N, C-alpha and C positions, 0 to 999 in steps of 0.2 A: 818500185815495185819491181817484182821478180815475176820470169814469165816460165811455164813449163813446156815444157816439146813429148811427145812419144815418138819413141824411135822404134820399129819392127826389129825383132834377132831373133830371127828363129822360132816363131810361134811364142816369144814374153815380148816384154816390151823394155826398151830402157829409156829412164827419165833424165831430162836436161832441165836442170835450172839455170838462169840466167838473168841479169839486171837490165833487159830488154825491156819497153813497156808491154803491156799485158796485152795478150794477143787472145782470140774465141779460139777453141779448141771443138771440134767435134768428134764422133767417131762413126762410124758408116752403120750401128747398132741404134734402133729407132730413140728418141731421147731429146731433151732439149739440149742446146749447147750449153758449153759451161765456160764461163774466164779461165783462163790459165793458171790467173792469180787464187780462184777461187778451188780450181781442180790441184795446185798444188798444197792448199791447206788442207785438202781432204787425203793428201796421199800423205803427209804431213801426220794428219790423226791416226792414220791405218799405219802407219809406221811405226807408232808407239804400241802398237801388240807386237810385236816383231819376235821371234821366237818363242811367241806365246802359245800355250794349246787353247783352242777353242771346237767343242763338239757342237757340230749344226745335227739335229734330228729332223728327215725330211720324213713326212707321210701325208695322211690322210687323200682329200679330194685333189690337193694340188698336185700330189703322183700321177692326176690323170690328164693333166695338162699337160702337154709335151713345152709348150711357149713357156711357161713357169718353169717346170724342172729345168730346161736348157737356161732359165734364166739364173735359177739360184745354182746353177755348176755353172756356170760364168763369172759368177760374182766366187763363187769356191775357188776355181781356179786364179781370178783375179789376187783374192787374197795370198792364193797358196806364193805367188810369184811374186809380192810383196814380204813375203816371210811369216806369216802367221802360219802355225801348224796346227792344223784341221784332221778333224775325224769327222766322219760320217756316218750316222745310226739309220737305218731306214726299215719302214713297216711295209706293209703289202697287203692294204685287209679287202680293198676292192680286185684286183688280181684276182687273190685267192678265191674271194665267193665266185666269180666269173670261173676259176678252174675245176672247182668243186662243181659248181651245176654241169659245167660239161662233163663230168663223171660222174654224175646223176646223184652227189653226193647235195644234204640239205644241209645249211651250219644247223649249228644247235647251238642254243644260247644258256647258259647256266648261271644264274645270280646277273645277268647282264654281260658274261663273259662268254667268248668261244669256248665251245667243247670240242677238245683234240684228241681224238682217240687215234688210230694206230694209221688208220686210212687217208683223217683229214690231218696228221702230222704228217705224212710223206707227200701232199698237194703243198704243204706248207713249206715244207724245207726245198722242193723243187723250185715253187715259185719264186719264194726268194733268193733264192739261188740264182735265176734267171735274171730277176730284178738289179741283183746286186753287181754282177757281170755287166749287165747292162750301163749302170752307174757307171762305174767303173772304166768303163770305155768309150763313153759320153767324154768323162773329167781329160781323157788322152784326146779325144777328137776335139778337146776343146784347149790342147796345148798343155795339160797341167798333168801331172803325177800320180796315180792312183794303184791301192795294192786292193783287191779283192779278196776279201777274207770268207771261208764258206769252208774249208776245211778244219774237219772234228780236231785234230790231233793240232792245231794251231789257232784253236778260237781263244779267245781273251775270258771270255763271260760262261762263268759256269755257275750252276744254280741247283736247285730241289723245287720239286713239286711245289705247286704254289696250292694250300687249302684255305678256303672261306668258311668262316662259322658260321654254322645253321641253326636251323631251330633244334631246342636241348642239347644244344650247347656241341652238334654234331657236326662234322666236319662236311664241308660239300667238297666233292670230289670232279676236278675237271678236268682227268684224264694228264694227257701231257703239256698241260699249260705249268710254267715255271717261273719262278722269280729268281732273280740274280742273290746269287751270295757271296762271290767274291768275283773281280776281274783282277787278268794275270797282269803285269806289269808290262809296257811296250811303251815305246818313243816314239810317236808322227814327225817325224823327221822330211826325208825327201819324199816319201810318198803318202799320197793320203788314206789311212785305213776304211775301206768301206764295209761296215759291219752290218749283216741284217741279224733282225732282234728275233733270237735266238737265244738257247745256253745249251752249255754240254752239261748234262745230269752228273751233280758226284756219286749216285748210286750206282747207275749202270753206263756212263758212257754213252747214252744215247740223248737226242735231240730232244728240247723242250720247246716249246712255242710260249716266248713271251712280250709281253706288252712293250709296244717302240718305246714310247716316253719312260716306263719304267729301263728298261736298255741303256737310254742315252744317258740316264739321269747316274746308272751305276758307272757306266765308261767317263764322265765328266769325274764324277766323285772321287773314284780313281786316279784318277789323272790330275786330279786337282787342278781343272780346267780354269782360263781366265774366266770362262765364259760356257755356257750353253745353251743354245739357239734352240726354241721348239715353232717349227714350222708348222702354222695350223689354218684355218681355214676360216679365221675373223683378221679383223686388225691389231687384234688383243680383247686385251679383259675391257667392255664397255659398260657404259652407266645404262645406258639403252640399248640392245642388242638391235635397231631397227635405224640406229640409228651410228654409222662409222666415226661422227666427229663427237662422238662421246667417250673417245680412246682416253683411259686412265693411264699414263703415260709410267707410273710409278707405284708399287704397292708396296707395304709392308706385311708381317703374318698377319698382323694384327686387323687390319686391314682386310686383310682378304677372310680372316673368320669373320667381318662383321657381316662383308658381303655376301659371303654364302649364307648369314641367319637371315638377312633382307632379302634373298632370293635375287638379288642381280648377279651375281656368280651360280648359276645352275648349268645343270645339264652336263654336257659331256666339257664346259669349261673348268668341273670342279676337278675331274682327274688332271686334267692341263695344268692346274696351279698347285695340286699334290706333291705330282710330278719336279716340279720347279722347286718344289721346297727339300724331295727326297734330295735333290742336286744338289742343293746349299749344305742341307745338314750331311752329305757324303763328304764333302769338302770342294764344290765348287765355287767359282768367286761371285756368282751372278748367273740367273736366271731368266732369260728374255723370251715370250709370247709375242709370234712375227707372226704376218700372215703370208702365207707360202704360195696366195696366189699370186702376188706381188712379187716380180721379178725382181725389181731393184731391193727387195726387203732389207735383206739381208748385207746388202753395202751400206744400206743405209742406217743401221745398226754400227757399223762401224764409225760412220764418217758425219752421224750427229744431225741429221734432218727426218722430220716432223715422221716420217716413214716408221720409225725404230720399235713401235710394239708398245708391251707392256712389258716392263721391267721389275723382276719380283726379288726384293731383298730383303732379310731376318727383320 
């Protein structure tokens, strides 16, 4: 048998593997102890992703739970330490709603999407910027290295205004809401780019408000990422929304379409699944829907245990 141990080295860890009998290793973090043999096997699985790009989309109510957010960022830092190249894309719907309420503005929805006028856009950009810098600072505080991407002149996502089809084929204007049309090439090496769900307008150079899942899909496709992980508010796609045990671990496009017709995939899960296929169609290797409320969900997707959500494949 082989045993592994971790030695702190200035905020990171050095792993040593030897031929001594297995021992039990436990961290100061809450959670079960794990045998050194199992730990070494898990590290080996994660190391298979070394120097490969992975996009993680963080959003939803998971961002409202500090413990869940911290757990996800701890996983991000652990993966970075093991050589995985990560990109973090985030939204911020609920903080934006609170900031609008504080400013006396009532959110307006058109065809199920947030209408974004100039006053709303100003709040969206400000709040996303604050969240962005906060996430980058948290990563740094956990021993990782991150780069806050908030300046228009270096922003990788460019887009155009999103017009939805309406009655009599008349387009529905959503204001400063956009869709990505291109993502500038960038290489996530030593730093984790932290990118808010915005785009720079190709028409006037101003900001556009973009759906976070759509932004993550565009980034994952442009980078030909090995995987795009969508952290959401459920364990994944469930056959019975009241039963987490009904998780479906893997779905193809045709299976997803059938589940939509049958009403199994419904409501907010439909755009999540659509975002997965957008990422795959754009060039990502795989797309996975994970429970962002579970602080261990992201790492589980790499070490291969039962928390790994639903993988969407072509």
